[in-house]
N, C-alpha and C positions, 0 to 999 in steps of 0.2 A: 755620263752620256758621252758619245763620241764627238759631239760638237755642242756649242752653247745653245741653250734653248731658244734664244732670240734669233739665232741664225737658222735654226732647224725648222721653225714653224712657218715662215712666210712662203717658202717654195711649195708648200703642200696645198696652196690655194685656199687656205683658211683666211679669216679676216686679217687685215694687216695689223701690225702692232699699234699703229696710230688709233685703230678702233678701240683697243683695250686701254691704251694710255690716255687718249684724248676723250673719246666719246664716253667711256665708262670710268674715266679718272682713276685708273688703277696704277698705284706706284709699284713697279715691278722689279726694281733693282735688287732688292733683297731676295725676291723669288728667283730671279735669274741666277743669283749667286748660289742659292741652295740647290738649284736644278743641276749644277755642275758636279754635284757629289755622286759617286758611284751608287747605283741602286735606287736613285731618287724615284723613278717612275714605278719600279717594283714595290717600293715601300708605300707609295701613294695607292697603288692598286690594293695592297694588303689592308688599308684602312677603309676601303669602301664598304658600305652597307650592302646587304643582299639586294635591296631594291635598286640601288645605284648600279650594282653589278648586272642585274637583269636588264636594266635600261641601256647600259653601255653595250651589252651583247646584242640587244635588239638594234641599236643605232648602227653598230659596226657590222651587222650581218653575221654574227658568230652563232654557233650552235648554243642555244640557251638551256639545254638539258643537262642533267647531272647536278652535283653538289655545288654550293657556292664556291668552295675551294677549287674545284675542278674548273669552274668558269673563270675564276681569277687567274688560274694558270694560263688559260687561253688569252685573257686580256694582256698578260705580261708580255706576250709575243707580239703585241700590236703597239709598240712604243710610239711610232710616228703618228698613228691614227689617234692616239690618246692625248697628244700634246695640247690640242685646243681645249680638251675637257679638263685638263689641269688648270687652265686659266679660268674656265667657267667655275670650277670649284673655288678658286680664289675670289672670283666675283661674288659668289654666293654668300660669303662670310658677311654677317651683320646686315643682310638684306631683310626687309620686312617680310615676314611670313604671309601676312594678309595681302600685301601687294603681289607677291609671287603667286599665291594660290588663286587670287581673283583673276589675274591675267591668264594663268594656265587654264582655268576653267573656260575661258573664251576662245582658246586657240588649239587645245589638245583634244584628241579623240577620247572617248570614254575608256577604251582599252588601255591607252597610255596612262590616263589618270589612275586607273586601277592598279597598274604596275607600280605607281609611285605612292599609293595610299598606304598609310600606317594603320589608321583606325577610321571609323565612319566620319570623324570630324578632323582628322589630322593627316598630313602628307609629309613625305620626305622631300623638303623643298630643294635640296641639291639635285635630287633625281628629276624633279620638275624642271629645273633650269637646264639640265642636260637635255631633256626632251624639247624644251623651248628652243635651245640652241640648234638642235638637229632639225627642227621644223623650219626655222628661219633665224639665222644667227643675228640678223639686225634687230630682231625683237628684244634682245637683251638691252638695247638702248631704251626701249619703252619701259621695261621693268625698272631700269635705273632711274628713270624720271618719275615713275609712279611711286617708287620707294621714297623719293624725296617728299612727295605730297603726304604720304602716310606718316612720315617722321616730323615734318616741319609745317604742314598745312599750307594754306594759300595766303597770298597778300590780298587784302580787301581794298579795292579801289573804288572811288566814287568821283564822278566829274563834278567840278565846282559849279559849273553853269550848265544849263540845258542846251544841248546842241541839236541842230537839225539832223534828220535821218539821212545818212549818206546814200547815194544812188547805188553804189556797189554793195554786194553782199558781204557779210562778215567773213565768209570763207575766202572770198577774193581779196579782201584786205589783208588776210593773214598769209598771203603767199610769201615765201622766204625772201625773194628779191625786194619786195616792197618793205617788209619789216627791216631788212638789212639797211636800206637807205635811211630809215628813221633812226635806227640805233647808231649808225655812223654819225649822223647829225648830232645825236645826244652826246656821244663820246667827245666830239669836237667842242661842244658847248661846255660840257662838264670839265674837260681838260685835266682829269686826275690821273691819267696814264692807264686807266682800265680799258679793256677791250670787251665790248658787249657782243655776245653771240646769240643769235636766235637758234635754239637747239631743236625745238620740237613744238608741235601743237597736237594735242590728243583730244578727240571727241569722246566724251563720257557722259552718259545720262542726260543728253541734251545740252551739255555745257562744253566749252572749249577750254582745255587746260594748256596754258602757254608757258613754256620754259625758256628762260633767258639766263645765260651765264656771263658773269663779268670777271675776267681774269685781271690780276694786278698789272701784268704786262704780257705781251704776246708769247714770250718764252715759257710762261707758266701754263699756257693752254695745253702744251704737250708734257710728256713725262709725268703724268699722274698728278696734276695740280688739284689735289683733293680738297684744299682749303679755299678754292675759288668761291666767291659768293654767288648764289643763285637767286633768281626771282621766279617764283612759281605763282601764276595768277589764274584764277578761274574767271572767265569772261562770259557773261550771259548775253544773249542776243535774242531778239524777237523771232 
């Protein structure tokens, strides 16, 4: 490539690198090193499945007719436009198929889902993530969080004593600024050098799924701190 991948992607108006490294906890140093090799993007295009090729052509507004090889030739001429999809492909590795398909079914059109379908019961999940990214790139954060619940489950919490019902609604309580104040106080009391971050709250089937990350130190929040501990809780409310 004529310039390093990390310098090439941000001017395109794609998500900033902090989104990939911090929000999605992707360690990208090795990926960036490999991206400097000649022919990196072309080799990546060669490895795409037919469904992924069709989806990429659809997303980039390319003519989707002809053979898969012919469409790959067209894609290889769109190096800059493909840069973010290389990162989506990295993100797709080891993600729960169930989490990806469940989320995709809720946000993608029937036509796009059919483009990504392998069989009646199976999908090309990388193609689904290409489509989710194109539909709204910030939704990859939700897939990342739901993936954690499918792999690790939820923490079960029960109050020691009965408490009175608060006047504010549960949704009002879960506002980021309010939760941040509580977590900041917890960090000061704990005094273990960890930094608690309120990352997301997702409503699902009448429950609130709350995601909190605790990095060992602030510097590990960035640059793909994939070993940072997470707390995923399901909070029920009347």
